[in-house]
N, C-alpha and C positions, 0 to 999 in steps of 0.2 A: 421415315421418322413421326410416330404416332402418338396420338396423346393418350394417357390413362384412363379409363374411365372403368374400370375395374375398383377393387379395395387397393388400398393405396400401400404399394410397397417401393422402400426405396432404398439402392444399395450407396452408401456415401464411400468415397474415396478420396483419401487427401491427409491431412495436420490429424494427428491423434499424439498428444504428447502432455509432459506436465505443464503448469501453468504457475508462474510465479510472479505476484502482481505486487508491486510496491505503491503505497499510498504516504507521502508525508502528512505530517500534522499543520503545516505551516509553509508558506512558499518555499520552493526550493531554491538554493544558493549555490552558483555554479561554484565548481571545484572543493565542495565542501558535503559534508556527509550530513545527512537530514534525519531526525527523528520522524518515525512514523509505525505502519503496518504494514507488514509483509505478509500474502496469504498465499498458501500453496495448494493446488488443485489439479484438476484434469480440463485441458480443453483441447486447441486444434479447430479449425473450422470445421473439416469433417466432423470431426467428432461432437461439437457442439451444434453442428444441424441433425446427426444421427439424435441424438439426445433429446433436441427438441420436436423433433418427428415423432420419438417414440413414446412423448409426454402427448402428443395430438392424436395417439392412436395408429400409428402406420406402421408396418411390420420394416423394421430397420437391420439393416447389416452394414455394420464397418469393416470397411478394409484399408489396411493403412501398414506401418512397419515400425516395430519396437526392438530394443535391445533384449539381449538375454540379461535383464537385472531387475532389481527389484521395481523399477518405476515401470515397466512394461508387466510384471507378475500384478502389480496395483490398478493399472489401466485395465488388464483384463478382468481382473476382480469386479471392477467397477463395473464394465460391459453386464458380465453375468448378474450382478445386482440390479441392474436397470433392465434387465429383458433384452439386450441390442446381441445381435448374434455377433459373434466375435470370428473375423477373417485377417486378423493380424498377421504380418507375417516377421518371423524373427530375424535380424541382421546381426553384423559382429560389428556393431557401432551403438552407442546409448541411448536408450530410448529419448526421444526429442523432448527438447523443452524450450520453453517460449519466456522470456523475461522483459517484463515491461515496468515503467516506470511512469507513474501518473502525477498531475500536479495535485494541489489540495482540492481541489473540488472532482477529481475523479477523471477528469479528461487526461487522454494519451500526448505523454510527452516524447519519449523515447521506448524503441522496444527492439530486441533480437532476438531470433529463432534460430536454433539448431536443429535442423531437421535432416542430420547424414543418413541416419537410419533409413528415411524414405526416398531422398534425393539420389542414395546409391542403390536404390533398389532397382533390378532389370525389369526394364519395360514388360518382357516377356511374362515374366514373374507374377506381375500385375495383370496383366491381360487373363492371364490361365487363371488367378484367383477367381474369376467371372464365368466360368466354365458350368457352375451350379444354379447362375442368376436365373429366374423364371423369365420369360420372355416378355412378360407383362408389366414386370418390375421396371422401376426408372433408374436413372443413373444420377448421382450428386457430383460431381469433381470439385475439387477445390483447386487454387494455382498454386498450391504447395507443392503440386507435382510438377515436373518437369515436363518440356514440350514432348520428347520424347517418349514420354511415358502416357502424356493425354493421346497423341497421336494413335500408339498403339491399344489404347483402350478402345478408341472410337472405332477403330477398324475391326478389332475384335467384336462390337456391339454395334453394330452399323443401323439395327432396326428397332432400337428402344428411344424412349422420350428424356433426352440427354438435359440438365440443366449445369451450370458455372457459376459456382461464385469466384469473383476476382481475387480477394483477398487483400491484394497491397499495391501501391502505385509501382512498387518496383518488379512486382510479378505478376502483373499485367502485361506483361510484354511478352509470358508466356503463350498467350492467348492468340495471337492477331493470326496465325497463320491456321486455326483451326474454328475460327466463328462461323463457317459456311457448314460447319457439320452439328450445330450446338442450338436446340430447339430454344433454350430459356439463360437469359444472360443476365446475373444479379451485381449490381455494382455502385461505386458512389461516383459523384459527378468526377472527381477530380481523377479515379482511375478510369471515368467513360473519356476524358479528355486526353489523358495518356494512349488509350487504345487508338482513338482518333486522328492523334496528333493536332489536335484542334486545342482554341480554349474558349469554349461555350460557357455562358454565365447560367443558362436555363436546363434542367433535368430533363424536360419534353424533349427540348431540341437534342441533346446529346441521347437520349433513349431512339429518336428518329431516326440519326445517323447511324446509330449502331444497327439498327435493324434492316440497313441496307448493307451490312457486311454478312448478313445470314440467319439470326436468330430470329424466330417468331414472337418469342416474348422477351420483352426489354426491360429491366427494372432499375431506375436511376433514381437513389437518394441524395440527399444533400444535408446532412446534419439536421439542424431544427429548422430547417426551410422546407418550399414544398417538394415533395418528393414525385416521381411521377412513374407509369406503368404504360406499356404498349403492348394491348394484348389483342389477336383477332382482328389489326385493323382498326381497332378503337384505343384512343387514350385517355387515361385517367389521370389526374393530378391532386393531391391531398397533402393538406398541414397536417406533422406530426402535431402532437399532444406536446405542449409545454409542461415539462416536467422538472423537478431537480434532481439530477444526475446523481445517483452512489458512486456508478462506474459506468465508464461506456465500454469497458471491454465485453463484447459477445453478443452486444447487443445488432449488431448488422448481421450477426448469423441467425438471431432469435428470428429478426423479420423476414430473411430467406426463408427459413424453414417453414416458418407457418405460412407465407404469401405460396411457396410450392406446395403445401399440402393443401392448402385452398384450391390451387389451381389444378393439382391431379385429381384433386374429388369432384372437379367440374362445378364447384362454387363459383357463381358470379365473380368476375375479375375484378370488378370494382369492392365488391363484399370480399373477396379475398385479399386484395390490398389493405383496408380497414383493417381487416382483424391483424394483418400483419404490423400493420402502425402501431395498432393498440398493444399488442405483444411486445413489442420494441419498447414502448412506452412504459409498460410494467416491468419489464428486466432491467431499464435504466435506473425506474425510482427503487426497485431492488425487491420487487412484489410476486416477481413471476414463480412459477412453483419449484 
């Protein structure tokens, strides 16, 4: 596993689907309908990170799964419009969907993801999709991929830089057996504690413990509290900017993409972290590109 030092190229594998985000106008009432706004767009951790990397100037390829339906066609057209290389694999399942319900302040309350198209994808097919990946290109995997899919990808790509975005508390459990083959790990404090089977209060303590499981670079965020980054034996802690969030959806992906781009560009890790925090703050405010 070696660090990329040439022009940044990243192949992103994992979730790419339709997003349906509901935000009520007032406080939610249990077991009752609430007036609000429902927005539909494109999302998925791998998609979000690929889109952010593309905006930053990286050459980006997205590998995922879609159905043979209008949603899959729309996603392919969106990638073409953005200039992201499309390696989407068609499946006999609907294109994935993510349904989120935020509170009136834009904070996530509940979410359900239907990613059968991705989850039913043969691990060997996913690994085969990487045969044209240049040896210098990095991999970004998200934990929407199942454990056997991740294992097959890592076995087929032993000599490249691999970063992993944990995605969620539940899906973090898919990563325990592969952390020793990962270069960089991005997660929040709750996800870190789930991986560690601990109850640590400090992102820096959690990052330090996660490094013992294999990754050389670990970033642990904690909402509006201090975030930590361990890289090349150094620890950096920074407070994110306090903002009025219009939504929290995708902010973590924006942070991970910007941090990854900085690290692969050989920018100083502390500067890369600062840029990532600023990008996430802009996303929260709705001022990102």
